[in-house]
Every structure is written in C-alpha cells, then in structure tokens.
C-alpha positions as CSV (number, residue, x, y, z in Angstrom):
1,M,100.9,-123.5,-31.6
2,T,100.4,-126.7,-33.5
3,V,102.0,-130.0,-32.7
4,A,101.7,-132.8,-35.2
5,A,100.5,-136.1,-34.1
6,P,103.0,-138.8,-34.9
7,S,101.8,-142.2,-36.2
8,A,104.8,-144.2,-35.3
9,P,108.2,-143.9,-33.5
10,S,110.8,-142.0,-35.4
11,A,114.6,-142.5,-35.3
12,V,115.2,-139.0,-36.5
13,S,115.9,-136.4,-33.8
14,T,113.6,-133.4,-34.2
15,P,113.2,-130.3,-32.1
16,V,110.7,-130.6,-29.4
17,A,108.0,-127.9,-29.3
18,T,107.3,-126.0,-26.2
19,V,103.7,-125.4,-25.1
20,P,102.9,-121.7,-24.6
21,L,100.7,-119.9,-22.2
22,L,97.7,-117.8,-23.3
23,I,97.6,-114.4,-21.6
24,G,95.5,-111.5,-22.8
25,G,94.9,-113.0,-26.2
26,Q,98.6,-113.7,-26.9
27,F,100.4,-117.1,-26.9
28,V,103.6,-116.4,-24.9
29,E,106.6,-118.5,-24.0
30,S,106.8,-119.1,-20.3
31,R,109.8,-118.0,-18.2
32,A,109.3,-121.1,-16.1
33,T,112.3,-123.0,-14.6
34,Q,110.3,-126.2,-14.2
35,W,109.1,-128.1,-17.3
36,R,107.5,-131.5,-18.0
37,D,107.7,-133.7,-21.1
38,V,104.5,-134.6,-22.9
39,I,105.0,-138.3,-23.8
40,N,103.2,-140.5,-26.2
41,P,102.1,-143.4,-23.9
42,A,102.4,-146.0,-26.7
43,T,105.9,-145.2,-27.7
44,Q,107.5,-143.0,-25.0
45,Q,108.3,-140.4,-27.7
46,V,108.5,-136.9,-26.3
47,L,105.9,-134.8,-28.2
48,A,106.4,-131.4,-26.4
49,R,107.5,-129.7,-23.2
50,V,105.0,-128.0,-21.0
51,P,106.0,-125.2,-18.5
52,F,105.0,-124.9,-14.9
53,A,103.9,-121.2,-14.9
54,T,105.5,-118.8,-12.5
55,P,103.4,-116.9,-9.9
56,Q,103.9,-113.7,-12.0
57,E,102.5,-115.4,-15.1
58,L,99.5,-116.6,-13.2
59,D,98.9,-113.1,-11.9
60,A,99.2,-111.7,-15.4
61,A,96.6,-114.2,-16.7
62,V,94.2,-113.2,-13.9
63,E,94.7,-109.5,-14.5
64,A,94.1,-110.0,-18.2
65,A,90.8,-111.8,-17.4
66,K,89.9,-109.2,-14.8
67,Q,90.3,-106.4,-17.4
68,A,88.5,-108.2,-20.1
69,F,85.5,-108.9,-17.8
70,V,84.7,-105.1,-17.7
71,T,83.5,-105.1,-21.3
72,W,82.7,-108.8,-21.8
73,R,80.1,-108.9,-19.1
74,K,78.1,-106.3,-21.1
75,T,78.5,-107.9,-24.5
76,P,75.1,-108.6,-26.0
77,I,73.9,-112.2,-25.3
78,G,73.4,-112.8,-29.0
79,V,77.0,-111.9,-29.8
80,R,78.2,-114.4,-27.2
81,A,75.9,-117.1,-28.6
82,R,77.1,-116.6,-32.2
83,I,80.7,-117.1,-31.1
84,F,79.8,-120.6,-29.9
85,L,77.8,-121.3,-33.0
86,K,81.0,-120.6,-34.9
87,Y,83.1,-122.6,-32.5
88,Q,81.1,-125.7,-32.8
89,Q,81.5,-125.5,-36.6
90,L,85.2,-125.2,-36.3
91,I,85.4,-128.2,-33.9
92,R,83.5,-130.3,-36.4
93,E,85.7,-129.2,-39.3
94,H,88.9,-130.2,-37.3
95,M,87.5,-133.4,-35.7
96,K,90.1,-135.7,-37.3
97,E,93.0,-133.5,-36.5
98,L,91.9,-133.1,-32.9
99,A,91.3,-136.8,-32.5
100,A,94.8,-137.7,-33.9
101,L,96.4,-135.2,-31.5
102,L,94.5,-136.5,-28.5
103,T,95.4,-140.1,-29.3
104,A,99.1,-139.3,-29.7
105,E,99.4,-137.7,-26.3
106,Q,96.7,-139.6,-24.3
107,G,96.6,-143.1,-25.9
108,K,92.9,-143.5,-26.6
109,T,91.7,-145.2,-29.7
110,L,90.8,-142.8,-32.5
111,P,87.1,-143.6,-32.3
112,D,87.2,-143.0,-28.5
113,A,89.1,-139.8,-29.0
114,E,86.4,-138.6,-31.4
115,G,83.8,-139.5,-28.8
116,D,85.8,-137.5,-26.2
117,I,85.6,-134.4,-28.5
118,F,82.0,-135.0,-29.4
119,R,80.8,-135.1,-25.8
120,G,82.5,-131.7,-25.3
121,L,81.1,-130.4,-28.5
122,E,77.6,-131.1,-27.2
123,V,78.2,-128.6,-24.4
124,V,79.5,-126.0,-26.9
125,E,76.3,-126.4,-28.7
126,H,74.4,-125.9,-25.5
127,A,76.4,-122.8,-24.8
128,A,75.2,-121.4,-28.1
129,N,71.7,-121.5,-26.5
130,I,72.6,-119.2,-23.7
131,G,69.9,-116.7,-24.6
132,T,67.2,-119.0,-23.3
133,L,69.3,-120.5,-20.5
134,Q,70.2,-117.2,-18.7
135,M,66.8,-115.7,-18.5
136,G,65.5,-114.4,-15.2
137,E,62.0,-114.4,-13.8
138,L,59.4,-111.6,-13.4
139,A,56.3,-111.2,-11.3
140,N,54.0,-108.4,-12.2
141,N,52.1,-106.4,-9.5
142,V,53.5,-108.2,-6.4
143,A,52.0,-105.1,-4.6
144,T,50.2,-102.0,-5.8
145,G,52.2,-100.8,-8.8
146,V,55.2,-103.0,-7.9
147,D,57.0,-105.5,-10.0
148,T,59.8,-107.9,-9.0
149,Y,62.3,-109.6,-11.4
150,T,65.6,-111.4,-11.2
151,L,68.8,-111.1,-13.2
152,L,71.3,-113.8,-13.7
153,Q,74.6,-111.9,-13.8
154,P,78.1,-113.2,-14.3
155,L,80.5,-113.6,-11.4
156,G,83.8,-112.3,-12.9
157,V,87.0,-114.3,-13.3
158,C,86.5,-118.1,-13.1
159,A,88.9,-120.9,-13.4
160,G,89.0,-124.6,-14.4
161,I,91.4,-127.4,-13.6
162,T,91.1,-130.4,-16.0
163,P,92.3,-134.1,-15.9
164,F,94.4,-136.1,-18.2
165,N,91.7,-138.7,-19.1
166,F,89.4,-136.3,-21.1
167,P,91.7,-133.5,-22.4
168,A,89.0,-132.4,-24.9
169,M,85.7,-133.1,-23.2
170,I,86.3,-131.6,-19.8
171,P,87.8,-128.3,-20.9
172,L,84.8,-128.0,-23.2
173,W,82.5,-128.7,-20.2
174,M,84.1,-125.7,-18.5
175,F,85.1,-122.6,-20.4
176,P,82.3,-122.4,-23.0
177,M,79.5,-122.3,-20.3
178,A,81.5,-119.9,-18.1
179,I,82.3,-117.5,-21.0
180,A,78.8,-117.8,-22.6
181,T,77.3,-116.6,-19.3
182,G,79.5,-113.5,-19.4
183,N,82.5,-114.5,-17.2
184,T,86.1,-114.6,-18.2
185,F,88.2,-117.7,-17.6
186,I,91.6,-119.1,-16.6
187,L,92.1,-122.7,-17.8
188,K,94.7,-125.1,-16.4
189,P,94.9,-128.2,-18.5
190,S,96.5,-131.4,-17.4
191,E,100.2,-131.1,-17.6
192,Q,100.3,-134.6,-18.9
193,D,98.4,-134.0,-22.2
194,P,97.8,-130.3,-22.9
195,L,98.2,-130.4,-26.7
196,V,94.6,-131.1,-27.8
197,T,93.4,-128.6,-25.2
198,M,95.6,-125.9,-26.7
199,R,94.4,-126.7,-30.2
200,L,90.8,-126.3,-29.0
201,V,91.8,-123.0,-27.4
202,E,93.2,-121.8,-30.7
203,L,90.0,-122.6,-32.4
204,A,88.0,-120.8,-29.7
205,L,90.0,-117.6,-30.4
206,E,89.4,-118.1,-34.1
207,A,85.7,-118.3,-33.4
208,G,85.8,-114.8,-31.9
209,I,86.5,-115.1,-28.2
210,P,88.0,-111.6,-27.4
211,K,91.5,-111.0,-25.9
212,G,91.7,-111.8,-22.2
213,V,88.3,-113.6,-22.0
214,L,90.0,-117.0,-22.2
215,N,93.5,-117.5,-20.7
216,V,95.6,-120.6,-20.2
217,V,98.3,-121.4,-17.6
218,H,100.1,-124.7,-17.1
219,G,101.6,-126.3,-14.1
220,G,101.2,-128.6,-11.1
221,E,100.4,-128.2,-7.4
222,A,101.7,-124.6,-7.1
223,V,99.5,-123.3,-9.9
224,V,96.5,-125.2,-8.6
225,N,97.0,-123.6,-5.2
226,G,97.6,-120.2,-6.8
227,L,94.2,-120.5,-8.5
228,C,92.5,-121.5,-5.3
229,D,94.0,-118.6,-3.4
230,H,93.9,-115.8,-5.9
231,P,91.5,-113.1,-4.5
232,D,90.3,-112.1,-8.0
233,I,89.0,-115.5,-9.0
234,K,85.4,-116.0,-8.0
235,A,84.7,-119.7,-8.9
236,I,86.7,-122.9,-9.6
237,S,85.6,-126.0,-11.5
238,F,87.6,-129.2,-11.1
239,V,87.5,-132.7,-12.5
240,G,90.1,-135.2,-11.3
241,S,91.2,-137.5,-8.5
242,T,89.4,-137.5,-5.1
243,R,92.6,-136.5,-3.3
244,V,93.3,-133.4,-5.4
245,G,89.6,-132.5,-5.7
246,T,89.1,-132.6,-1.9
247,H,92.1,-130.3,-1.5
248,V,90.9,-127.9,-4.2
249,Y,87.4,-127.7,-2.7
250,R,88.6,-127.0,0.8
251,R,91.2,-124.5,-0.2
252,A,89.0,-122.7,-2.7
253,T,86.0,-122.4,-0.4
254,L,88.2,-121.3,2.5
255,A,89.3,-118.5,0.2
256,G,85.6,-117.5,-0.3
257,K,85.2,-119.0,-3.8
258,R,82.5,-121.1,-5.3
259,A,83.8,-124.6,-6.2
260,Q,82.5,-127.7,-7.9
261,C,84.7,-130.8,-7.8
262,M,83.8,-134.0,-9.8
263,M,86.0,-136.7,-8.4
264,G,86.7,-140.5,-8.3
265,A,84.2,-143.3,-8.1
266,K,83.6,-147.0,-8.0
267,N,80.7,-147.6,-10.3
268,H,78.6,-150.7,-10.0
269,A,76.7,-152.5,-12.7
270,V,74.0,-154.9,-11.4
271,V,73.0,-157.8,-13.6
272,L,69.7,-159.6,-13.0
273,P,69.1,-163.1,-14.4
274,D,66.4,-161.8,-16.8
275,A,68.8,-159.3,-18.5
276,H,69.4,-159.6,-22.2
277,K,72.6,-161.6,-22.1
278,E,74.3,-160.6,-25.3
279,Q,73.6,-156.9,-25.0
280,T,74.5,-156.9,-21.3
281,L,77.9,-158.7,-21.8
282,N,78.8,-156.4,-24.7
283,N,77.9,-153.3,-22.6
284,L,79.9,-154.5,-19.6
285,V,83.0,-155.2,-21.6
286,G,82.9,-151.8,-23.4
287,A,82.2,-149.9,-20.2
288,A,84.9,-151.6,-18.2
289,F,87.7,-151.6,-20.7
290,G,87.0,-148.7,-23.0
291,A,89.6,-145.9,-22.7
292,A,91.7,-148.5,-20.9
293,G,89.4,-148.1,-17.9
294,Q,90.5,-144.5,-17.4
295,R,87.1,-143.0,-16.9
296,C,85.6,-141.8,-13.6
297,M,82.3,-143.3,-15.0
298,A,83.8,-146.6,-16.0
299,A,81.7,-149.7,-15.0
300,S,84.6,-151.1,-13.0
301,T,82.5,-153.3,-10.7
302,V,79.8,-155.9,-11.7
303,V,77.4,-157.4,-9.2
304,F,75.9,-160.6,-10.6
305,V,72.6,-161.4,-8.9
306,G,71.4,-165.0,-8.4
307,E,71.8,-167.2,-11.5
308,S,73.4,-164.4,-13.6
309,K,76.7,-165.4,-12.0
310,Q,76.8,-168.2,-14.6
311,W,77.7,-165.6,-17.2
312,I,81.1,-164.9,-15.7
313,G,82.8,-167.3,-18.0
314,D,81.1,-165.8,-21.1
315,L,82.2,-162.3,-19.9
316,V,85.8,-163.4,-19.6
317,E,85.8,-165.0,-23.1
318,R,84.4,-161.8,-24.5
319,A,87.1,-159.7,-22.9
320,K,89.7,-162.0,-24.4
321,T,88.7,-160.9,-27.9
322,L,89.6,-157.2,-27.3
323,K,92.6,-156.1,-29.4
324,L,95.3,-154.3,-27.4
325,N,97.4,-151.9,-29.5
326,A,98.4,-148.2,-30.0
327,G,95.4,-146.0,-30.2
328,H,96.0,-144.9,-33.8
329,E,96.2,-148.4,-35.1
330,A,93.1,-149.6,-36.9
331,G,90.9,-152.1,-35.0
332,T,92.3,-151.3,-31.6
333,D,89.9,-151.8,-28.7
334,V,92.2,-151.0,-25.8
335,G,95.1,-148.5,-25.9
336,P,97.9,-147.8,-23.4
337,V,97.3,-146.3,-20.0
338,M,98.5,-142.7,-19.5
339,S,102.0,-143.3,-17.9
340,C,104.5,-145.8,-16.7
341,A,103.6,-144.9,-13.2
342,A,99.9,-145.6,-13.8
343,A,100.7,-149.0,-15.3
344,E,102.9,-149.9,-12.3
345,R,100.2,-148.8,-9.9
346,I,97.6,-151.0,-11.7
347,H,100.0,-154.0,-11.7
348,G,100.5,-153.5,-8.0
349,L,96.7,-153.5,-7.3
350,I,96.3,-156.7,-9.4
351,E,99.0,-158.4,-7.3
352,R,97.2,-157.2,-4.1
353,G,93.9,-158.7,-5.4
354,I,95.6,-162.1,-5.8
355,A,97.2,-161.9,-2.4
356,E,93.9,-161.0,-0.8
357,G,92.1,-164.0,-2.2
358,A,90.3,-162.8,-5.2
359,V,90.1,-165.2,-8.2
360,L,92.1,-163.8,-11.2
361,E,89.9,-164.9,-14.1
362,L,91.9,-162.9,-16.8
363,D,95.4,-161.5,-16.3
364,G,96.4,-158.5,-18.3
365,R,99.7,-157.7,-16.7
366,R,102.6,-156.7,-18.9
367,P,101.3,-157.8,-22.3
368,Q,103.6,-157.7,-25.4
369,V,102.4,-155.4,-28.1
370,P,104.5,-155.9,-31.3
371,G,106.0,-152.6,-32.4
372,Y,105.1,-150.9,-29.2
373,E,107.2,-152.7,-26.6
374,Q,107.9,-149.5,-24.6
375,G,104.2,-148.7,-24.3
376,N,102.3,-148.4,-21.1
377,F,100.0,-151.3,-21.8
378,V,97.8,-153.2,-19.4
379,G,95.4,-155.8,-20.9
380,P,91.8,-156.4,-19.8
381,T,91.9,-158.0,-16.3
382,I,89.0,-159.6,-14.5
383,F,88.6,-160.7,-10.9
384,S,85.8,-162.8,-9.4
385,G,85.1,-163.6,-5.8
386,V,85.8,-160.0,-4.8
387,K,84.5,-158.7,-1.4
388,P,84.5,-155.3,0.3
389,G,87.7,-154.8,2.2
390,M,89.9,-156.0,-0.7
391,A,92.0,-153.2,-2.2
392,I,90.8,-153.9,-5.7
393,Y,87.2,-153.1,-4.5
394,D,87.9,-150.3,-2.1
395,E,90.2,-148.3,-4.3
396,E,89.6,-146.8,-7.7
397,I,92.0,-148.7,-9.9
398,F,91.6,-146.4,-13.0
399,G,92.7,-149.0,-15.4
400,P,91.3,-151.9,-17.4
401,V,90.5,-154.0,-14.4
402,L,86.9,-155.3,-13.8
403,V,86.0,-156.8,-10.4
404,I,83.0,-159.1,-9.9
405,L,80.9,-159.5,-6.8
406,E,77.8,-161.7,-6.3
407,A,74.5,-161.1,-4.5
408,A,71.6,-163.3,-3.7
409,S,69.0,-160.6,-4.5
410,L,68.5,-157.1,-5.9
411,D,67.9,-155.8,-2.4
412,E,71.3,-157.2,-1.3
413,A,73.0,-155.6,-4.4
414,I,71.4,-152.2,-3.6
415,E,72.5,-152.4,0.0
416,R,76.0,-153.2,-0.9
417,I,76.2,-150.3,-3.4
418,N,74.8,-147.9,-1.0
419,R,77.5,-148.8,1.6
420,N,80.2,-147.8,-0.9
421,P,81.2,-144.1,-0.2
422,N,81.3,-143.1,-3.9
423,G,78.2,-142.0,-5.9
424,N,79.1,-141.1,-9.5
425,G,77.1,-143.7,-11.4
426,T,75.5,-147.1,-11.4
427,A,73.6,-149.3,-13.8
428,L,71.0,-152.1,-13.7
429,F,70.6,-154.6,-16.5
430,T,67.1,-156.2,-16.5
431,Q,64.0,-156.6,-18.5
432,S,61.8,-156.0,-15.5
433,G,60.2,-152.5,-15.2
434,A,59.3,-153.2,-11.6
435,A,62.9,-154.1,-10.7
436,A,64.2,-151.1,-12.6
437,R,61.8,-148.7,-10.7
438,R,62.8,-150.1,-7.3
439,F,66.4,-149.8,-8.2
440,Q,66.2,-146.2,-9.3
441,E,64.1,-145.3,-6.2
442,D,66.3,-147.0,-3.6
443,I,69.8,-146.6,-4.9
444,D,71.7,-143.7,-3.4
445,I,73.8,-142.8,-6.4
446,G,73.7,-139.6,-8.4
447,Q,73.5,-141.0,-11.9
448,V,71.5,-144.2,-12.8
449,G,71.5,-146.2,-16.0
450,I,68.8,-148.7,-16.8
451,N,70.4,-151.0,-19.5
452,V,72.8,-148.1,-20.0
453,P,76.3,-148.9,-18.6
454,I,77.7,-145.3,-18.5
455,P,74.8,-143.0,-17.6
456,V,76.5,-139.6,-18.3
457,P,73.6,-137.2,-19.2
458,V,73.5,-135.1,-22.3
459,P,73.9,-131.3,-21.7
460,L,70.2,-130.7,-21.5
461,F,70.5,-132.2,-18.1
462,S,73.3,-131.8,-15.5
463,F,76.1,-134.2,-14.4
464,T,74.8,-135.2,-11.0
465,G,77.4,-137.4,-9.3
466,S,77.0,-137.5,-5.5
467,R,78.4,-138.4,-2.1
468,A,82.2,-138.8,-2.1
469,S,82.4,-138.5,-5.9
470,K,81.3,-134.8,-5.8
471,L,81.9,-131.7,-3.7
472,G,79.7,-128.7,-4.4
473,D,75.9,-128.5,-5.0
474,L,75.9,-127.7,-8.7
475,G,77.0,-129.8,-11.7
476,P,79.4,-128.8,-14.5
477,Y,76.9,-128.4,-17.3
478,G,73.2,-128.2,-18.0
479,K,70.9,-125.9,-16.1
480,Q,72.8,-126.3,-12.9
481,V,76.0,-124.7,-14.3
482,I,74.1,-121.5,-15.2
483,L,73.4,-121.1,-11.5
484,F,77.1,-121.9,-10.7
485,Y,78.5,-119.3,-13.0
486,T,76.0,-116.5,-12.2
487,Q,74.7,-114.6,-9.2
488,T,71.0,-113.8,-8.9
489,K,70.1,-110.2,-8.5
490,T,66.5,-109.4,-7.5
491,V,65.0,-106.1,-8.4
492,T,61.8,-104.7,-6.9
493,Q,60.6,-101.6,-8.7
494,R,57.7,-99.1,-8.5
495,W,57.0,-96.3,-10.9
496,F,54.8,-93.4,-9.7
497,D,52.0,-92.0,-11.7
498,D,51.0,-88.8,-9.8
499,E,47.5,-88.9,-11.3
500,T,46.6,-92.4,-10.3
501,L,48.8,-93.5,-7.4
502,H,49.0,-91.9,-4.0
503,V,51.1,-93.6,-1.4
504,G,51.5,-92.3,2.1
505,V,54.3,-92.9,4.7
506,N,54.9,-96.6,5.4
507,T,56.9,-97.5,8.4
508,T,56.5,-101.3,8.1
509,I,58.5,-103.6,5.9
510,S,55.5,-104.5,3.8
511,L,54.7,-103.2,0.3
512,R,51.4,-101.3,-0.1
C-alpha cells in the first residue's frame, strides 16, 4: 500500500486509494461501512480513504496477534534485535519518501517531518539494543545452596493508539519496543493521517517482523473502546488529548490492563533577565510556532521575569519574520494546522482571549497564502497581559498561539507553574547556575529544560511527563518501557548434591 505525496493541487480526477488493515501479515481491504477521507491540510485534496474497522476485524487482528505470540515470545533475543537493526536501515533509506508523505497528509514542513521520523528512529535503534535492556538480576547463595534470579518476560498482545500530530514518531515509540521485548502488537493510527504510519509498517514487515506479530486496525471511538475492552489485550499505550487519554486509561484499567497515557499540557518557558537574549528569543519562537504549535511539548506559555519583559517587542518582531506556507514549499517555517475544525477552534480561542482582556500583540487569524487559499492556515499569534483564568491560558490551544505572563521573581514564576494542573515540560532560560538548580529542584514538572525549550529526552532516558499530562507510572520508551511491556518472574532454586548437602524438614518460611 503506497500513496504518492502530491506537491500541488491537481485538476485531474484520479482514483482515491483506500487504506488497508494489516491482519496476520496480510494487508486486507476492510468490510467497513464507515470511512473517513485523509485530506491534505494545505489544499483540501483527498489523498485516501481510511476505514473504521468492524468488531469482527478487530477480533481477527487480536486473534492473529495472540497466535503469533506463542512462537514470537520464544524467538531468540538476538533475532529480535537484528530485525530492528535492519528496520532502522530501511527507515534511513526511505527518509525523504516518508517525510514527503507525512507533509502531504499532516502539513508539517519537510525538515520538521524528517525530525518527526528521526526521533522515532532513535527508539528503533534503542530497540535493537534489547539484549542488554531486558536482562534480569541474579543473587548467588541467598541461602545455603540457593540462588534467586529474575526474568523479564513479555505480557502477550499489546496495543497502541497514536495521535495525528506525530504520525511517524509516536508509532515508532510504541510497537518497536513492545515487539522487541517479545510481545505482539495491535496498532491503531490516527484516522486523520495514517499514510506515513502504514508505510512504516510496510518497512517493518520488510525488515523481518513475522506474520501476526504486528497488526493494524483503523477507526474512531468504537475501535478505541474495543481495544480497551478486549480480554486478550494485556497493555495499552496512548498518546493524544487529555479527554480521550483519561477515557482510555479508566476503561483499560477497569478491564484489568496496564495502561500508559501521555496527554495534553500547558508548557511554560521562564525567562530571567540574565538569559542570552538572541538564543532565548530564537528558541522561544521555534518552540512556540514549530509544527504550527501542534505539539504536546510546545512552549506555548512564556513567563518573563522582572526586566526581561522588555523583550516582548523583540519576540513579536521575530515571530513576524516566519514564513507561512504549505509544508512542502522551500523555506516554510509554519505550515497549516491539521483540519478546518482545528483552525476554527484556534480562531475562537483567539477571539476569547481578546474578549477576556489579553493584549493581542500579533494576530495570525485567517492569513492569505497565495496558491493555498483553501488551506487550514493560522499564522503566529502572540498575547501579552495573560492571566490564569483566561481561556487562552487555561486551555491547551494546540496551535501557533503564544501567551505571555509576567512575574516579579523566579519564585513567583515557579509558584504559578506549579499551580497549573499539567506537568509535561517546562524550561528556564538563564546564565545563572544557582537559579537553574533552584528551578529544577522546586518545579513540579516531569521534564525540565535548562536553556532547552522542548526537553524531550533521548531514548536512553524515559519520557517523564507528570500530573494531569500523564496517567500510568511508566513512560513510553527508555528503561521504563521495558518494565511496562514485561512482567517480572522471580525464580528461587536449589540443586541438591547428596554428598555435600543434607537438609532436614523445615516447617518455617525461611530458607536454610
């Protein structure tokens, strides 16, 4: 299943591809009665049609994964690792193709699309190191002639539900680590942009993932609920909105499953007067408006401390220089948002910000982009004078809108951030080591950047969002995900040597 990525609108009517399911190693046409168009957000061109899988198709995918688990769980760990060594090579070889496909269906600029794929590729590379990651522990002679050791064994059939904003990275966060640890997997991509995900799945099969180990179903709420409820699925990983993530976590855990849900946020960047001005402003503009603000780790809120508020005008002028255009056009800084509905929601929140008394420093509503007049474009938008209680502060806008607050001191900024319910990420810009240390100690946020605006860790570590931004104790990659996708089995053993070891009857619980 390959869908070409168009570079411009076409007046010629061409057949629209249908996106298949993957069940038991075979790409199959769905028998669904409900379908959704996959739309280029810059042009409104229909790229493909995606089915909402039937309950019978979901059951078939789970059954295929369940049957494949019987043999896959016992596949030598070196065999599993070599599949992901091959997979990372294939992703690198197809990087340009994957980025073009991602840009066509999601709207990101080509460089940002390559970044999306690369951050997922890093997790694939980490999965290839599974031999050292999935090791247990051993203690020799815990009692006379007794050894104890642990095994990290796979759970069974696992599932992942991925969002529209990172259609390459997030799937690659999920199924490689689950499969590398010996599980089988059901992937449900976003129904809004599944094409690059499906191409990555094709490459995964080419790399050697056996039939039934990786399966794909498409759909909306009914399929999500079906995954949460299915008795043969042992664990679910989710990345997406807070509303859906909360629903998935509650429903999955009530059904007895493990669940990890990475959700929405309101990420604050704090600027102290001693920060390096040029680097700070460049970082803020990139982190706020990159990917059209459609990142759960976007620096969507800036807190200027003390005299640093004098930089607001400079920040606005820098944002004005960003080029708004279709993602595949050279030199584009900000592409379209995902859908017409998303654009209208963002416009509505901007209007609420004005009505609630915030100062609109830069207005990005309904810009004209020559050649792409039908695109879902929202330009960089900046508000100052923002206070808690305003909708533009309290809600995750998920668009290219930056809100600015002011604080008299670092302590006041920390207190304000800690009152916000979300805890995905935060950043401090300063040249003071003492201030940085106090910030990282006192801030109640899961991921902290010091002069780093988007502090998403590399896969050697784990994604550690917290509070209302995350449900579940373990992150989606790094060492934590090994624990999420495995169960620990502890073995205590004794071997008798009749000539040297004589043990009598023991009616206590102790080992002698």
